N, C-alpha and C positions, 0 to 999 in steps of 0.2 A: 154705571159703573157701580151704583149702590144693591143692583140686583144681582150684579155677578158676586159681590162680597157675600151677599146673600146666601147664593146658590152656591156658591164654593166651599164656605164655611159649614155648610151642611155636616159633616164628618164631627165638628166639634159639638154641634146642636145634638145631634144623636148621641154622642157619647154623654154629653151633659144628662141629656134627659133620661138614659139609662141609668146613670149613676144616681141620679135624685129619684127613680122609680126604686131601683136596689134597695137605698137608704130608708124609704119611708116604708116599704112593705119589710124591711129587716132580713132581705133575701141575700144569703152568700151564696152566689151562682157565677158559675163562667160567664164573662161578657158575652154579649151576643155584638157588639159593634163590628167585628168583622163581617158577619153575613148581613148587617143591616147598610154597611158602607158598599158593600158588592151590589146589593139590591140597589142602591141609591144610584149607584155607578151604571146598571143595565138600563134604567130607567134614562139615563140621560145618553145612552148609545141608540136606542130605538128611532127618535126623532132625526139622527143624522143619517138614517138611511134613505130620507125624501130627498129627492133629486129636486134643485134648484130651477124655478122656471128660467129660461134664457130670455132675454127682452129681445123682442123683434118689431118689424114694422106692423101695424096693427092689421094691415089687409093679409100680410102673409100668416100672423097668427089665426086670422078667421078661417083661412083658407084650411090651414092645419086641424083646427078642430072639426071643420066638417069632414074632412077626411079620416077623424078618430086618430091623428098621428099627434106628435109631442117632440120637441127640440129639447137636448139636453147638452150640457158639457160633458164630453169625454172625460175630463179629468174627475169632475163631479160623480160619473157614473164609477169610476175605476175607485174612487173613495169611499164610496157607499158599497160596493162588493167587499171592500176591506172591512169596513165598519160591520158589515154581516158576518164576517169572520170572526172579527174582534167580540162581535156579541156571543156568538155560539160558545166561543173557547171561555168568555167570561161566565156562562151560565154552567159550564162545567164546573169551572172554579169556587164560584158561588155554590155548588151544591156539595163540593169537596170540603168547603168553609163550614155550611152547616154541619156537616158529618163529624168533623173535629170539634165543632164547638158542643156537640150533642155526646160524643163519644171522644174524651180525650185521650192524647196517646198515653200509652205504658207509662214510659218515661217522657216525662215535663222537658221541654227544651227551654234553651233562654228566650226564644223567639216566640209570640203569640202568633202563630201561624194563620188561624182563622183573620186576626187582624190585619196580619200583613197583605194577606190575600183581598181583602176587601179594601184595603189602602191603594194596593196596585191597580185593583180593576177602577177605582174613582179616578184615582190620577190620570188612568190612561182614557176613561170618557171624558175627563176635563180638558185634555190634550186635543183630543180628536173634536171637540165641541170646538175649541180655538183654532183649530186649523179649518174644519168646516166652513167656519166664518169667513176665511181667508180666500177658500176656494170661489 
């Protein structure tokens, strides 16, 4: 439980560190928290693509290894494919958040779009990680 709190609290730590670094360096710049959160979320997604091993009798597992075959749950395979889709969509959104951070819109909006993208990617990755644990 403590590990999950540390892991899922990452956005707060990143934002706090960014705030401190900008304060110590006396920098007045746009926040990079959005792309940082998105990057953290992308890092959470990749391990979710590994298929969980299915427990079988040891003799059957030996025969499968000898044949160079493996066994996986169809639900896990479908979920893994969905995670790959989410990963590539999130990668594109991460690039967009970097672009908007480096080149802000001509007309500033009320919503910090790069931060919103980062939060969405991070929340999606946490949700998918929790689902993967239950598959």
